[in-house]
C-alpha positions in Angstrom: -21.5 -7.6 -11.3 -24.9 -6.2 -12.4 -26.3 -7.6 -15.8 -25.6 -4.4 -17.7 -22.1 -4.3 -16.5 -21.7 -8.1 -17.5 -22.7 -7.2 -21.1 -20.4 -4.2 -21.2 -17.3 -5.6 -19.6 -17.4 -9.4 -19.4 -15.8 -10.2 -22.9 -13.2 -7.6 -22.2 -12.1 -9.1 -19.1 -10.9 -12.2 -20.9 -11.1 -14.5 -18.0 -11.9 -17.6 -20.0 -9.3 -16.7 -22.6 -6.6 -17.0 -20.0 -7.5 -20.7 -19.2 -7.9 -21.5 -22.9 -4.3 -20.5 -23.3 -3.1 -22.6 -20.5 -4.8 -25.8 -20.7 -4.2 -26.6 -24.3 -5.1 -30.0 -25.4 -7.8 -30.5 -22.7 -11.0 -32.2 -23.9 -13.7 -29.5 -24.6 -15.8 -30.2 -21.6 -12.7 -30.2 -19.2 -11.6 -26.8 -20.7 -15.0 -25.4 -20.2 -15.3 -26.5 -16.8 -12.0 -25.0 -15.9 -12.7 -21.6 -17.7 -15.9 -21.4 -15.9 -14.4 -22.1 -12.6 -11.6 -19.5 -13.4 -14.2 -16.9 -14.1 -16.0 -17.8 -10.8 -12.6 -17.3 -9.0 -12.2 -13.8 -10.3 -15.7 -12.9 -9.3 -15.0 -14.4 -5.7 -11.7 -12.4 -5.4 -13.8 -9.2 -6.2 -16.4 -10.1 -3.6 -13.6 -10.6 -1.0 -12.1 -7.3 -2.0 -15.4 -5.4 -1.6 -16.1 -7.0 1.8 -12.7 -5.8 3.0 -13.1 -2.2 1.5 -16.7 -1.8 2.7 -15.9 -3.3 6.2 -18.2 -6.3 5.9 -16.6 -8.9 8.3 -20.0 -10.8 8.9 -20.7 -11.1 5.1 -17.1 -12.5 4.6 -17.5 -15.1 7.5 -20.7 -16.2 6.2 -19.3 -16.7 2.7 -16.3 -18.5 3.9 -18.3 -20.9 5.9 -20.5 -21.5 2.9 -17.7 -22.2 0.6 -16.2 -24.7 2.8 -19.5 -26.5 3.2 -20.1 -26.5 -0.7 -16.6 -27.9 -1.2 -17.4 -30.8 0.9 -21.1 -31.3 -0.4 -21.5 -29.6 -3.7 -24.6 -31.4 -4.7 -26.5 -29.8 -1.6 -25.4 -26.1 -2.9 -26.2 -26.1 -6.6 -29.3 -23.9 -5.9 -27.9 -21.8 -3.0 -29.6 -18.3 -2.6 -26.2 -16.7 -3.1 -25.2 -17.1 -6.8 -21.6 -17.1 -5.9 -22.2 -20.2 -3.6 -24.3 -22.0 -6.3 -21.8 -21.1 -9.1 -19.0 -22.6 -7.0 -20.9 -25.8 -6.2 -21.7 -26.2 -9.9 -18.0 -25.8 -10.8 -16.8 -28.3 -8.2 -19.3 -30.9 -9.3 -18.2 -30.6 -12.9 -14.6 -30.7 -12.1 -15.2 -33.7 -9.7 -16.6 -35.8 -12.7 -13.4 -36.0 -14.6 -10.8 -38.0 -12.3 -11.1 -40.6 -9.4 -12.1 -39.8 -5.9 -8.5 -39.3 -4.8 -8.1 -36.4 -7.2 -11.3 -34.9 -6.0 -10.1 -35.2 -2.2 -6.7 -33.5 -3.0 -8.6 -30.7 -5.0 -10.9 -30.3 -2.0 -7.8 -30.3 0.5 -6.0 -27.8 -1.4 -9.0 -25.4 -2.0 -10.0 -25.6 1.8 -6.5 -24.2 2.3 -7.1 -21.5 -0.3 -10.3 -20.3 1.5 -8.3 -20.1 4.8 -5.6 -18.1 3.2 -8.1 -15.7 1.9 -9.2 -15.3 5.4 -5.8 -14.5 6.6 -5.5 -11.9 3.8 -8.9 -10.5 5.0 -7.6 -10.1 8.6 -4.2 -8.4 7.3 -6.0 -6.1 5.1 -8.6 -5.0 7.6 -5.8 -4.5 10.2 -3.5 -2.8 7.9 -0.8 -5.5 8.4 1.7 -5.8 5.7 3.4 -9.2 5.8 7.1 -9.5 5.5 8.4 -10.7 2.1 8.9 -14.3 3.2 5.5 -14.3 4.8 3.9 -12.8 1.9 5.5 -15.2 -0.5 4.3 -18.2 1.5 0.6 -16.8 1.7 0.6 -15.9 -2.0 1.1 -19.4 -2.9 -2.1 -20.1 -1.4 -4.2 -17.0 -2.3 -3.1 -17.5 -6.0 -4.0 -21.2 -5.5 -0.8 -22.4 -6.9 -1.7 -26.1 -6.4 -5.2 -25.7 -7.7 -4.0 -24.7 -11.0 -1.3 -27.5 -10.9 -4.0 -30.0 -10.0 -6.0 -29.1 -13.0 -3.2 -29.9 -15.3 -4.1 -33.6 -14.8 -7.7 -33.8 -16.0 -6.4 -31.7 -19.0 -3.9 -34.4 -19.7 -6.5 -37.2 -19.0 -5.2 -39.0 -16.1 -4.3 -38.6 -12.4 -0.6 -38.5 -11.7 0.6 -41.0 -9.0 2.2 -39.1 -6.1 5.7 -40.5 -6.8 5.5 -38.4 -10.1 3.5 -35.4 -8.9 5.6 -35.1 -5.7 8.9 -35.6 -7.6 11.2 -32.7 -7.1 11.8 -32.2 -10.8 7.8 -32.0 -11.5 7.2 -30.1 -8.6 9.9 -27.3 -9.3 8.7 -26.7 -12.7 5.1 -26.5 -11.5 6.0 -24.1 -8.6 8.1 -21.7 -11.0 5.2 -21.5 -13.5 3.0 -20.4 -10.6 5.4 -18.0 -9.0 5.9 -16.3 -12.2 2.2 -15.8 -12.6 1.6 -14.7 -9.0 4.4 -12.2 -9.2 3.6 -10.9 -12.6 0.2 -10.3 -11.4 1.5 -8.3 -8.4 3.6 -6.1 -10.8 0.6 -5.4 -13.0 -1.6 -5.0 -10.0 0.7 -2.6 -8.1 -0.8 0.7 -9.2 -4.3 -0.4 -8.4 -3.3 -1.7 -5.0 -1.2 1.3 -4.0 -4.2 3.5 -5.1 -6.4 1.4 -2.8 -4.0 1.5 0.0 -3.7 -2.4 0.1 -1.2 -4.4 2.0 -1.1 -7.7 -0.2 1.5 -7.4 -2.9 5.2 -8.2 -3.2 6.1 -4.8 -4.2 4.4 -3.4 -1.1 6.1 -5.9 1.2 9.3 -5.0 -0.2 8.8 -1.2 0.2 7.5 -1.7 3.7 10.0 -4.1 5.1 13.1 -3.9 2.9 13.3 -0.1 2.6 12.9 0.1 -1.2 11.5 2.9 -3.1 8.6 2.3 -5.4 10.9 2.3 -8.4 13.3 -0.1 -6.7 10.6 -2.5 -5.8 9.3 -2.5 -9.3 12.8 -3.4 -10.5 13.2 -6.1 -7.9 9.7 -7.7 -8.8 10.7 -7.6 -12.4 14.1 -9.4 -11.5 12.2 -12.2 -9.8 9.8 -12.6 -12.6 12.7 -12.9 -15.0 14.5 -15.3 -12.7 11.4 -17.6 -12.7 11.5 -17.7 -16.5 15.3 -18.7 -16.6 15.0 -21.3 -13.9 11.7 -22.7 -15.5 13.8 -23.3 -18.7 16.2 -25.4 -16.8 13.6 -27.2 -14.8 11.6 -27.9 -18.1 14.6 -29.6 -19.6 15.0 -31.8 -16.4 11.3 -32.5 -16.3 11.2 -33.7 -19.9 14.2 -36.0 -19.2 12.1 -37.3 -16.2 9.3 -38.0 -18.7 11.5 -39.9 -20.9 12.5 -42.1 -17.9 8.9 -42.8 -17.2 8.4 -44.1 -20.7 10.0 -47.5 -20.0 8.4 -49.5 -22.8 5.3 -50.5 -20.9 1.9 -49.3 -21.6 1.7 -47.5 -18.2 5.0 -46.0 -18.7 4.1 -44.6 -22.0 0.9 -43.1 -20.7 2.8 -41.6 -17.8 5.6 -40.0 -20.0 3.0 -38.7 -22.3 0.9 -37.1 -19.5 4.0 -35.5 -17.7 5.0 -34.0 -21.2 1.5 -32.7 -21.6 1.6 -30.9 -18.0 5.0 -29.6 -18.6 3.9 -28.0 -22.0 1.0 -26.4 -20.1 3.2 -25.1 -17.4 5.1 -23.3 -20.2 2.0 -22.1 -21.7 1.2 -20.5 -18.4 4.0 -17.9 -19.0 2.7 -16.7 -22.3 -1.0 -16.8 -21.3 -0.5 -14.8 -18.2 1.6 -12.2 -20.0 -1.0 -11.8 -22.7 -3.9 -11.7 -20.1 -2.4 -8.9 -18.1 -2.0 -6.6 -21.2 -5.4 -7.5 -22.8 -7.9 -7.7 -19.9 -9.6 -4.8 -18.8 -9.1 -5.9 -15.1 -5.6 -4.3 -15.2 -6.3 -1.1 -17.3 -6.3 1.4 -14.2 -5.4 4.5 -16.1 -8.8 4.4 -17.8 -10.8 4.0 -14.6 -12.3 7.1 -12.7 -11.0 5.5 -9.4 -7.6 3.7 -9.9 -8.4 1.4 -6.9 -11.8 0.2 -8.2 -12.6 -1.5 -11.4 -15.7 0.1 -13.0 -17.5 -3.3 -13.3 -17.9 -4.0 -9.5 -20.6 -2.8 -7.2 -20.7 -2.7 -3.5 -23.5 -5.2 -2.9 -23.1 -8.6 -1.3 -25.6 -11.3 -0.5 -27.8 -10.2 2.3 -25.8 -7.1 3.0 -25.2 -3.7 1.4 
């Protein structure tokens, strides 16, 4: 984004506001690191989109490789010539400073998978392949980075959760529902832009292509799935709070774990309101005011080393 566009549009995009509404209770330095990382993620998503739209596979492959490398050795990429790579390395280093090595390794493992999912989306979109509904839902959990945003609940709560807690079906279901809601509501709000851009990666587009739904029927179905996420989360949240109570067994460790799980569940709930607000306040989705409904007015067509 050129400097003049940053000044004109950055505040209205509300990227950091989204995270401030999700990770409530996080220490200031944690929240700032997550908010900056989130802003980076949106910029990366726009670069990925421009590389697809303008047929730049060489540029995408180069960026994909550099991001994998920066994730494994961020200290060596802080001053990279591509600002997107340098910004990623800076974000990763800051996020790695809050919790033990085991959390860092898990975050890296999850984000390597996100990068590869973006590569699969690149292939689908350049080849015009609309994934089936089930294929899309599985890939969307990665391109939306479900487990990254869930991982970041832990530094916000001040401690890494043990596997027995984090992988417990009750905790995992609540986390998944909060992210499915966010991804599918994003699809609903992005549908006009993505139809205008003849894109293939959207739940509504998969429903139209593979289930034979009309546009109106697809919108109704995505809304139904979104509303179902809300209803199911309310049940999962109650189960999660009972799980947190059971963890609080009278020991110091039990009290800490119970409090951490309650904090994480509370912020899973916050994801619903924050995502809803963001999609109706951010300039990223105000397509009816754009000259070209497929292209946000703040992006350009440049990429590092290739135009």
